[in-house]
N, C-alpha and C positions, 0 to 999 in steps of 0.2 A: 201558400207560397212554397216553391221548391227550395231545396237546400241551397242557401246562398254560397256556401263553400264550393259545392259542385258547379254552380253557375259560373263562378269566377275561376274555377280550377285551382284552388289553393287548399292546403291542409288546415285542419281545425286549430292547430297551434300556430298558424301563420301570424307574423307581426303586421303592424299597420302599414309599414312601407311596402311589404310584399303584396298586401291586399290592394293598396293603392295603385301600384305598378300593374297588377293583373287587371284591375278595372279599366285603366287607361288603355291598355293594349286591346282588350276585348271591345271597349266602347268604340275605338277607332275602326276596328275590323267590321263591326255590324252597324255603323252609323247609317241612318236612312239615306243621307246625301250621297253616300258612296255605294248604296245597294238599292238603287231606284227600281230595279227590275224584281226585287224580292219583296213580295207583299207582307212578309212576316218580320221584316227588318225592324220596323217601329216597335213591334211587341217585344222583340228580343232585346232591343236597345233599352226599352223601359224596364224590362226584367233585370238587366245587368245594373241599371241605376238603383233599383230597389234593393238588390243584393248588397250593393256597395253602401247604401244608406244604413242597412242593418248591421253590417260588420264594422263600419267605421265608428259607430256609436257604441261605447262599452256597455251601456245599459241594455240597448236593444240586442246586442250580440249575446249578453249574458242570459237574457230572457229566451232567446232562440236556443241557446245551448241547453238550458234547463228543460225546455219543452222537447228537444230532440232526445235527451236522455230518458225522459219519461215515456216518450213514444217507443223507443227501443226497449225499454223495460216491459212495456205493455205487450209489444210484439213477442218478446221472449216468453212472457207468461202465456200468451195465446199458443205458442208453439208447444209448450209443456202440456197444456190442456189437450191439444190435438194428439200428442204422444200418448197421454193417458187414455184418451178415448180409443185410440188404435189398439192399445194394450187390452182394454176391456172387450173390444170386438174380437181380438185374437183369442181371448180366453173363451168367449162364447163359441167360436168356431172350433177351438180345441175340445170343448165339452161335446159338441155335436159329433166330432170325429171320433172321440172315445166311444160314444154311444154306438156309432156305426161299427167300430172295431169289435165291440162286445157282441153285437148282433151277428157279425160274421163268424166269430168264434163259436157262438151257439149253433149256427147252421152247420159249420164244419164238424162240431162234436156230434150233432145229430146224424150227419151223413156217415161219420166214422162208426157210430153205433149200428147203423143199418148194415154197413159193410161187414162189421164183426158178426152180426146175427146171420147174414147170408153165408159167410165163410164157415160158421159153426154148423149150419144146416148141411152144407156141402160135406164137411168132414164126417158128420153123422151118417150120411148116405154112403160114403166110401168106407166107413168103418175104421178109419185112422184117426186116432185121438191126438190132437196137438197139445203139447204142454202149454199151460197157461202163460208161463214166462215167454215162450216163443210167440204165442199169439199177441201178447202185449207189445213185444218188440216189433212184430210184423206190422201192427196197426199204428202204434203210437211212437215207436222209436226206442232206442237203447235206454234213454234216461228214464222212460216210464217203467221199463223192465227193472232197471236198477232200484227205483223207488219201491216197486212192488216186491222185488226179491229181498230188499233190505228189511222190509216189514216182516216178511216170513222168518228171516234169519233172527229177528228179535222176538219172534214168538207170536206174531199176529199177522192176519191177512191184510192186504191193501185196503185201507179205509175202515177196518174192524178194530174196535177198542181192545185193549189188552185184557186178558182174563184177570178177575179179581184175585185168584190164587197166586198167579205170577206176580201181581202187584205186591201182595203181602210177603211173598218170599223175598222179593227184591228189597222191600223196605226193611225186613228183618236182618238181611245181610249187611245193610249199609249202616255205618256208625252215624250217630246223631249229627255230627259235624258235616257229613257228606249227604245227608238226606235231602236237603234242598237242591243240591246239585243233581242228584238222581231224578228228582221230580222234574227238574228243568229239562234234562235229557229226554225223559219219557214224553214230556209235552211236545218237544221238538220233533221226536219220531212220529208221534201221532199226527202232528200238523203236516209233516212231509207226506205221510201216507194219504191223508185226506186231500191234499193238494194234487197229488198224482191221480187220485180217483176222479176228481172233477175236471181234470185237464186244464188247469189255469196257467201253468208255466208257459212261457213263450216257446220253450223248446219243443213242447208237445204240439203246439200249433204249427211250427215249422215242419215237424215230422208229418203231420196230417197233410200239409201242402205237398210235401215230397211224395207221399204215397199216392195222392190223387193226380198229381201232375207227371209223375214218373221221372222227375229230375232230381238234382241234388238239393241240399237244404236251401229253401228259399230265403232270400234276404228280406227283412222287414221293409215295408214300404216307407219311403222317405217323406217327411213332412214338407209342406210347401216352403219355398224360399221366402225370406223376409227382406223386403226392399227399404233402404234407408238412404236419404240424401245427406251428404257431408259437404259443407261449404269450407273451402280452404283458400288461402291467400296465394298470390303469385309467388311471393318469396318462399312460402312452404313448398310449392311445386318445384321451384328452382333448386332449393337445397335438398329436396327429397326428405323432408323432416318426418318425424314420428307424430301421428295425430291420433286422437281418440274420437270415437263416435258412440252416441247413446242409442242403445238397442231397445230401450223401454224396460219397464219392470225393474229398474234399478241396475240394469246390466250395461256396463261400459266396456268397450274393447278397443285396443290400440293396434295400429298397423302402420307400416312405413309407406310413403308415397314412392312407388317404383318409378324407374325411368319409363318414359312414354305416357306419363299422366298428363291429361289436358282436359278441357271442358267436355263433360259427358262421358268420361272414362268410368269403367266399372271395375270394382275390386270385389272378388268373390272370396268370402271367408268360410271355409269348409266347416260344417257342423256347428255354426254359431247362430243359426236362425231359430225358427219356431221349434218348440219342444212339445210333442203330442204323445200321449200314452200309447204304447204299443207300436210306435213308429220311430224310425231313425230321425234324429234332429236334422232339420233342414239347414240350408246355407244362408248366410247373410250377404246380400248383394248391395254394395255401397256405390251409389251414383255420386260422382265427383262433380261439384259445382265450384267454379273459380269466382271468388268475390270480385266486384268492380274495383279497379286499382286507379289511383290518381295519376299514375305515370304511364301505364300501359293498357292496351286493349288486346285480349287474347284472341287470335284467329288461327285455330289449329295449333301448330307449334311455333308460329310466328308471333312476335310482339310488335304492336303498332304504337307509335308515339307521335305527337305533334310538336313541330318546331316553328315558332313565329319568326318571320324574316321581314326586315324592312324593305322598302322599295329599292333603295340603292343597293343593298346587299343582294337582292334578287336579280337586279340588272347586272351588276358588276361581279357577282360572286363573292363568297366569304367562307370562313370557317367558324364553327360554333362547337361548344362543349354541351353535351346533353347527358342525362342520366341513363345509363344502361343497366341491364339486370345484374351485372357483376362490377359496376363502377362507372366512372365517367368515360365517355366515348367522344372522340373528335369526328365531327361531321363536316365534310366539304360540300358547300353549296355551289353548284356550277353557275356560271353567268347565264342570265336570262332564264331563270327558273321561275315558273309560275306556281300558283296554288294547287295545281293538279300534279305537281312534280312529287315523286317519291324517291327516296334514297334507301337502298336495301344494303344493310350491313350483315354479311354472312356470318353464321355461327354464333349470333348473339341472342338467339331465341331459346325456346324450351327444348329439352332433350327428348327425342323420339325413342321408340322401342328398339331400334337398331343401334342406338348409341350416338347417332348423328344429332345435329341441332338445327332448329329453325333459324329464321333471320329476324333481325331488328329492322322494322320498316319505319322510316322517318317520313312523315307527311308534312309538307311545307305549307305554311299559312302566311300570306303577305300582309303586313301591318303598315298603316300609314304613320307619318310622324306625329309627335305629340301635339304640335302646334301647326296651323296652316302656314304655308310658305307661298308668298306672292309669285315668286319666279316659277315655281313648280306649277302653280295654278295656271299662270299664263301659258306655260308650255303645254299643259294638258288641253287647254282651251284651243290652242293653235292646232294641236294634233287632231283634236276632235273635228275642227272646222276645215282641216286640210290646208292650213296656212303654215307652211314651214319656212321659218326665217333662216 
């Protein structure tokens, strides 16, 4: 069975009087006797009756509400499981991307070594000796030269361990209280020298790219964008509220719904997407989905609502009060308005990107009286048979 609240068009906290009035109005509108050309009228009429039977009985209504809450909880649990699965898949892709990045670094390092060997052979043929520092800078960049030069300044070549004699002299000169600090500094210097020797820092990789491409320092490749769907309410879109979205792996991020937000709108959050080693963090792209609303249906920047009208008001015209996005709105129903009539109220819709607003579109639905009227029945019969008295 479908949601009886949605079938009758009432809220979950609606009272019995409101539920009964909604059932009567809808039952009159879809009664098979008044919709003989509609083959689905009987099914719809029966569905409305079942919905009313469920909601008018407190026990049946309570059972349905409990079942609905359990179904929603299960659906939320399923969504969380899907997000976790997506996070695991993203981790696998990240690991593969990291492996590819390491392979590329190895290939670039190999190519750099070959270029260095060729340049060295060329220098030997010409007889001009190039200082090691300049060769390092020419091939790997300034940072590599700094690391290598710093190593020599401290008494060791790049990647070479410090001489035992120098270690002993240094240890003798340091007081006992500062000995640990000296050892830590020495370890840091050796680690920096070894790192520059094997070309692991990203700065060396960018220098290689610059040398082989002939351009300026290359920007690390950007990781793929992360796409997430965020469901918001009509009221949140109207008010432009602050909402949060779950990006997986325990990451939540908030953003404001800007003007121009509607169904299918995308929000791009720079640098909030996937994070892969050796790559710039990608963007998070949020797809906006507007949740169904009991009052309005969103169509672009227009809001559509339904206004039930009795036959006499449709023929003679009337005024009615309806719920608008910013409060009650008075609607004038022109005389001789049919169910295909729409009344457009400008400026009562959603705000677009230019600051303007869509319209509130009121769709009329003609309803019959609660009880049959013999005079009206005779009049309709006469009109149908062409007998006008």
